N, C-alpha and C positions, 0 to 999 in steps of 0.2 A: 346147634344153636346156627340162624343163618348171621351172616357177617353186618354188623352194625353200617349205616350209612356212614358215606365218607365225608368228614367234615374239614373244611378250608378255613383254617382260621388266622386271621391276618392281623397279626399286632404290629401296630404302628409307634410301640413304644413313647417316646416324648418327640414326635411328630406332627406337623401339620395345624395350624392356628384353625379357627373357626372358617375363615374364609378360604383358606387351602382346603380344606376337607370339604366344602361345599363345591370347590370347581373341580376336585376329584371325583366325588359323589356323580355331578352330572357328566362327566368325562366316561364314566364307568357306564352311567346309565343309558347313555345311547350306544354303547357297544356292548354290552354283556348279554348272552344266551346263557344261563344256567343249563346244567346239565344233571349228572347224577349226583355230583356233590353240594352239598349245602357251604354256604359261603358265608363268614358271619367276620365282621370286621370290629377287633377290639382296639379301640380309639381312645385317646383321652379325653375324660368325661366332660371337657367343656367342648368339645366337637359333636356328642353324640346326639344332643337337640337339633343340630341342623342336619346330620345323618339322616335321623328319623325321618324328617320332613323332606329329603330330598330323595330317600331312597325307598321311601313308603311304596308297596304295591310292587315291590321288585321281587320279592322273594329272598333279600340279602338281610341276614340279622345281624344285630348287635350286641357289643359286649364290653364291660368296662375293665380295665386293665388292674383294678384292686378293688377291692370293698372291705368297708368296717367290718371290724368282730361287732361293733354296737348297733343297735336299731335308731337310736337318737340321744341327742343330748350335748354335754357339754365336751365335745371333742371334736377341737377346731381343726380345720382342715382335711377331716374324714368326709367319706362319702358313702352312703348309707346304701344298703340292698333297694330299700323303698325307693329311694332318688333314682338310680338307675334303671330299675322295673318303671319308672314313672316317664322317662323319656324313651322307651321304647327298647332297653337292654333285654336281652335273653340270656347271655352269658356274663361271668364274672371270672376273670384270671386271678387265681389266688395261688400263691406261692413261686411267682416267677423266678428264676435263679436271681436276678438282679436284685429284687426284693429281699430275698431273703441274704445276699452277699451284701447289699449297699444299706440296708435299712435292718439287719440284725434280725430277720424275721426265723423265729424258731419253727418246726415242723407243729409245734402246739399251737403257735399264733395262726398258723396256716390252716389247721384244723378248725381254730375256732371262726376263722374267717370263711371257709367252707359252708360249717353249720350255719352260720348267718346268710350267706346268699340262698341256701337252699329256704331257710324259714322265711324269708322275702319273696320267694317264687322265681330265683334264678337258679340258673346251671352252673356249677362252679368249675371251673377247668382247674383242675390241682394240678400243679407242676411239680414234677421231680426229675433227680438227675444227678450226675458225679461232675467233679472235677477231674482234671486230667492226673493229678497224682494219684487220684482214688483207683483210676483206671489202670493205670501203669502198675499198681500193686496187685492188680487182678480183682480188687473187693468192690468193682461195679456194681455188679448185680445184687450181692447182700446190702451193699449201702442204698442203694434205690431201694430195695424191698423194706428195708427198715425205715426208710424216710417216707416212703408212702402209708407203712401201717399207721407210723405216728400221726400223719396227714390225714388221716381216715376217723382219728379218735373221735368217738362219741356219735359218728354218721350210724343211723340205723341204714338196716338192711332195707326197708321199706321206701327210706329216701334216697339210698344209693343208686336205683336206677335212673336218679337224675343228674347223676356226677359224669365227668369226664375226666379222662387221667392222659397228660402231656408228660411224655419221657422227653426230656432236652438235655444231653449230654453238655456240660458246661462249657468244655472243651471245645465243642463246633458250634457255639452261640457268636454269629458276627465276626469269624475268622476266617472264613471263607473254607475253614477245613470239614468235611463234612464226614457222618459216620456212613458207612457202607448201607445198602440195604440188607444186608445180612446182620450188621450190629445193631440197627435198628429192630429187626426180629427178633435178634436174641432177648434186647431188654424188653420190647413191648409183648414178647410171649410170656418172659417170666414176669410181667406184671400181670396179664392176664391168670395166667397160672394162682397168682397170690390174691388176687381179686376174687377167682372162684372160690378158693380156699377161704376167705374172709368172708365171702358175699354167698356162697352157693351160686345159684342158677343166675342168681342177678348180676354176679361178678361177671359170667360168661357175654352180657349184652352191653357191659360197658364198653364206650366210645374211649380207644388207646390211640392216641395221638404222638407222632415224632416230630421234635423240634429242633433245628439245628442247621443254618445254612440250606434248607430248602430253597427250591427255586424250579422254573422252568428247566426241565432236561435231567431233573432227576426224581420230580416229587411223585410221577407216575409210578415208577419203580419202586419206590419206596411203599406208596400207599397201595402197591399190590401184594405187598406180606400179607401172610394169614392175619397177623394180630395186629397190624396196622391199620388204624381206620381213619386217617386223615395226616394232616400236617398241621403245626402251629408255625406259623412263618413271619420272619421279621424283615429284613431287610428288603426281601422281593416283594413285600406287600405295599410298598411305597407306591410303586410305579403302577398305573393301570395296565400298561402293557404287559407287566410280568403278570400281573393277576390274571388276564385275560389268555395269557399264554399256560397258565397253570389249571385254568378251568379247564381249556380245552383238551389238555393231555388226560385230565382225570374223566373225560369223557362226557 
């Protein structure tokens, strides 16, 4: 099966007001020349409307940083898949390590969010990965694959063709400490094998991303690995110059 297209998913986290997002988008639009990689901005929900308007016709995609398990109703503060879809989002990140840690989201909750995203016409970017203690015990592969299986609960093989999986070693997020390309390939390869075992042929076509201190200078080497189909980028996603550098390095 041919390698899936490279996806550069830019996770802004809790950064940029709508006015700052608009200025960023205008700067990007003037300078961006898309290459082989798809570029998607995972922005705060409040920024998506402005980004959708200012980046229309550029080929840049949008995504939410989270999505509710619920379609609608009395869930104050939640944002549904339909809401994200209506402002032009294609993706929704679910199970980011910060959501798992700071909001106590279990893999069962993550699976519910992934199913809700799929039902609402979004592509869930399902995040999995281990902390430093798990890695130092040598249990990083089994831990991550258990998390993956639980986070895919209830997702049918037919809908699984529309998911993305992002491996993010928690010890390498925002720390400046980056897993090597070989580390990324080890886990992304294990994830690929697990997906193939769970989903059959469909699993071979699922995009598997690496996330954790990715930036210009290492993104091309990481994404060149056989089982790495792109990157979930944090800090380096906030500056237009950094994004342009990464796009250029990916060809």
